[in-house]
N, C-alpha and C positions, 0 to 999 in steps of 0.2 A: 592595363590591368586585365588579367584572365578572368574567365567566368567564375572559377572557384574563389579567387580573391574578391571579386565583387560580391558574390554570394556571402562570403564570410564577413565582409564589411557591412552589408545590409543587415545581416542577422545580429551583429554586434550592435549596431545603431538601434535596431528595434528592441533589443533587450534593454539597452540604456534608456530608451523612451519608455518602455513599460515600467522599468524600476522607478524612473523619476515620478511618473504619475501615481504609481502606488504609494511612494513615500509622501507625496503631496497630499493625497486623499487621507492618509493616515494621520498626517500632522494636522490637517484642518479638523478631522474627528477628534483628535486629541485635545485641540484647543477648545472645542465646544462641549465635549462630554468627560474629559478625564478627571475633572474636579469633582464630579458627582460620584462619591464612593458608595453610598447606600449600604454601609456595613452595619450589621446588627451586633448587639452585645452577645457575649457567650451564654448559650442556653435559651436564647430567644427564638431560634429558627425551628421550623418543622423539621420532621425526619425525611428530608429530601437531599439528594445529591444530584447535581446537574453537570453533565460533561459536555463541552463543545467540541464537535468534530466537523467543523464547517467548511474546511477546504476541499472536501469531497474527493480525496485522493485515496484510491483503493489500498495501495500498499501501506500507507500510513495508517489506515483504518484497521488493517489486520494487525499491525505492529502494536496497536494500542489495546488489543483485546485481552491480553494478559493483565494489563493494568486494570481494566475494568473488572475482571474476575476477581482480582486481589482486592479491589475496593469493596466489592459486594461481600467477599468473604469477611473483611474487617468490619463491615457495617451491614450485618444481615438483615436487620429490621428497618433499614432506610430504603426509600424508593429511589432506585438508581435510574436516571433518565439520561438518554443520549440524544443531543441535538446534532443532526447530521444532514449532508446533502443527499439528493436523491439516489445517487449511485451507492455511496457507502452505507445509507440507511439499510440496504439489503443485507450487509454483513452483520449488522447489529440485531436486525429483526429475528435472525435465526439463533440468537444466543439466550439460553434459558436463564441466565443471571442478570440480564438487563430487563428491568421492569417495564420500560417504555421507551420507544424510539420516536422522537419528533422530527419530521422531515421539513427542511427549510430550503426552498428554491431561491434562486437569485431574484433580486428586485425588492423595491421598498414595500410593495403590498404584501408580498410573502413574509418579509421581515416584521411588519407590523402585526400580521395574523399570529405569528409565533410569540411575539412579545405579548400580545393580548392574552394568549394561553398561559405563558410562563409567569407572568406578573401576579397571577392569582395565588402563587405559593411563595413561601420563603425557603431558604436553602441553608443547610450547614456548610456545604462546600459548592462553589461553582469552580469548575476547573477547565481551562482552555488547553487542549492537547495538540494544538497545531503549532508548529515552530515558525509559522508565518502569520504575523498578527494582521488582522483585517479590520476595517472601519466598523463593520456590523458586529464583530466581537466586542469592540470598545463600547459601541452604542448599547448592546444588550447588557454588558457588565455594569455600565453605569446606571442603568434603570432598574435592574432586578436587585432584590434584597437578599443578602447572604452574610453568614458570619465570617466566612473566608473566601477570598477570590484569588485564585493562584493560576500560574502558567509557567511557561518557559522564558528565561532571559528577558524579563519584563520589568526591571527595577526602575526603569526611567518613566513608567506610567504609574500614576497616583491611584488608578482605579484598581490595581492589583494590591492586595493586602500582603501577599507573599510571593516569592518567585523562586523558581528552581534554577540553580546556576550550574553550568557545566562547561566544558570546552567544546565548542560547537563543532570544530573540525577535527577533533582528536579522540572523541569518545563514540562508542556505539550508541545507537538510538535508544536501546534499552537503559543506558546510564541516565538519560533525561528522565525516563519514567520511574526509575529508582529514586532519583532525587525528589521527584514530584510526590510520590506516595510517601516518602519519609517526612514531607511536610504535613501529611495527614496522620502522623504519628504511627505509621505502619512500618515495621521493620522485617527484613528477611522475606520479602514477598516473592511468591513465584510468578514471574512475568512471562511465562512461556505463552506463545500465541495460541489462540483457540478458534477453531471453526466448527460448527455443528452441522452435520450433513442432513438433508431432507430424505426421509425414507423412500419417497417416490423416486427422487432422482438417483438414489443409490441402486434401487431395484432396476431402474431403466439402464443404468450403466452395467450392472451384473449381467443383465440379458445380452447386451451389446458385446460383452467380453467373452460370452460362449463361443463366438466365432473365432477367437484367438487361443483357444485352449491348447496348451502344450507349448506355447511360444512365450518368449519375453516380449513385454509390451513397454514401449517408450513413448511417453507423451512429449511431444515437441511444441513449444510455444515460439512462434517466430516474431511476435509483435509486442512492442512495448509503449506504443502511443507517441514515440518521437522518431523522426527519421533516421537519426544517426544511432539509435539504440535498437532498432529493428534488425532482425536478420533479413538480409536481402534474399531475392530469389536464388542467386548463385550460391550463397551461404547455406540456405536451407537444402538446396539440391545436394550439395557435397555432404552434408551431415546425413541426410536420408540415405544417399547411396552407399555410404560407409557403413551405416548401421545395419542395413538390411542385407549386406553382403554375405552374412553367414547363414541366411536362409532360415534362421531360427528367431529372428527379431521382427517384430511388427512395430512400425512407427505410426502413431496417430497424431496428425496435426490437429491441434485443438485451437478454438478461436471463438470470438464473438461472432454475431450475425454479419457485421460488415467485413471483418477479415475473412469469413468464410467464403465470400464472393472472390476475394483474391486468391485463395487456396485452391478454388475450383479451377481457375485458369492455369495455376502453376501445375496442378496435377494432370491436367490434359497434356501439358507439355512434356512432363516427366512421368510417363505412365509405368509406374512400378507395382507389382502385385502386392507387396507388403508395406506399401505407403497408403495409409487409409485416412480418410477424412469422414467425420460424423456430423454433418450440418445440423441435424436434429438436436445436437448438443451444443447450444450457443449461449445459454443463460449462465450466470455466475454459478448457480446451484448445480446445473448439470455438468459444467466443467469441473467443479470441485469433486463431484462423484466419480468422474472419469479419472481424475488425478489420484483419488484415493485408493483405486485398485491397480494403478500402474506399478511396474517394476522400477522405473526410473523416469524422472522429469528433467528435461533440457530446456532452459529458458534464458533469455538475456535479462539484464538487470531491470526488473519491473515488479509489479505486485505479485506475480507468480512465484517469485522467489520466496516471498513470506508466506503465500498460501502453502507451498510445498513444506515449508518448515512447520507450520501449524499442523499439517497432516502427518509430519514426520516421515516423509517419503525421501527416497534416495534422490539426490539433487545434483546436477551439474549447472552452475550459474556462470554466465558470461558477463564480465564487467569491462568497462573500458578503463585502461590505465589512468590512475589518478594524476591529475595536474594541480590546479589550484585547490579544488575541493576533493576531499578524501572520501569519495562516495562509496567506494569498496569497503572502507572501514566503517563508516556511519551506518550503511544500509546492508552490511554483510549478512548472510544467512545465519540466523540464530539457531543453528541446528547442527548436530554432530554428523549426521550422514549427508554431508554436503562436500562438494569440490567447487572451488572457484577457479576459473580460467580467465586470464587478462587479455584484452585486445590492446596491443601497443599502439600508442599515439604516433603517427607518422606525419611527416611534412606534406606528403602527397594527399593524404586522407586523414586530417586531423579529427580526433575525437569520434571516429567511426568504429562501431563494434564489429564491423565486418573485416577489420584488420586481424581478427582472431585467427589463430591457427586451428583449423579443423582437426589436424592430427592430434592437437592437445585435447580437444573437446572429446574426440573418440577414445583416446588413451584414458581419460578420466572416467568416461562412461564405462568402458570395459572393466575397469578396476572394481566396480561393484559386483561383477559376475564372475570374478576369478576366485577360485578356491585354494 
């Protein structure tokens, strides 16, 4: 067995192991907690709405922002609270229409502290917006009091009073949010993603952009948090060289603090004048500000796709060719100024985004600048 075959087999086994123990923990939690509904009669709850966003996935968090804005618009005199993980909490804290963000770290102690805070209130709605159900969501749902407890595809759980049904592999993610908000008797909601920029970060970005006056600025993100969805050094080099070849384009490789260290080494190897890196822009707020002023954003399939959509920026997104899951359909950019390029699945390099044709990426990128 070759190294690639061994690596593939180990990864497949590890995924099965993780899925097995996830299902086991969920079934045990269901056994002990699912029968406790704690549902209130209509009109008995305080004017509170609680939304769970506990998986701490940044892209999913961005996608949910339009739903949150629509909820607040429909229930303006209700207190809207979002329960989120440490990373995604930063997205919600910047939204003017969210009244409160409660951060929940992993672990029983953190969960108990959150429960102790939230149990002091009753809720009109408690809504779970993660498509992956976790034991702590079931535990909190069973213990907190609400008139309606709802989520996605959860009809097998008694603790939910209502559930939003949709075709999991055949509908864009916004369909599930539309189904969900319709359960709250809200029709024709605007679910467009929302991010709100910090003035300090925007000013900092504007000052940095002064050095690129008169040039087209392309923000390139190479990292997606998964090895086979990251642009490799080779792919990144090819994209950069092709983009800056006209002498009128500046490419800024944006990243978080950890990935900036990788970029530093890459740029030492490919020393090109119009390929820039701004390590002082490593926070989410600062990167959003950089993106907001760019002429174009190029990124693999990751949260940056949805951030670009929220900012309504020109976007070239690279997705892997769909196989079992239709990821490029479910998580496609919800944005008219976007182009999608697909990386084919090959026998030699299965499910690797670096199978993408750089020619296609450049062609779609240049289409935004043709008159």
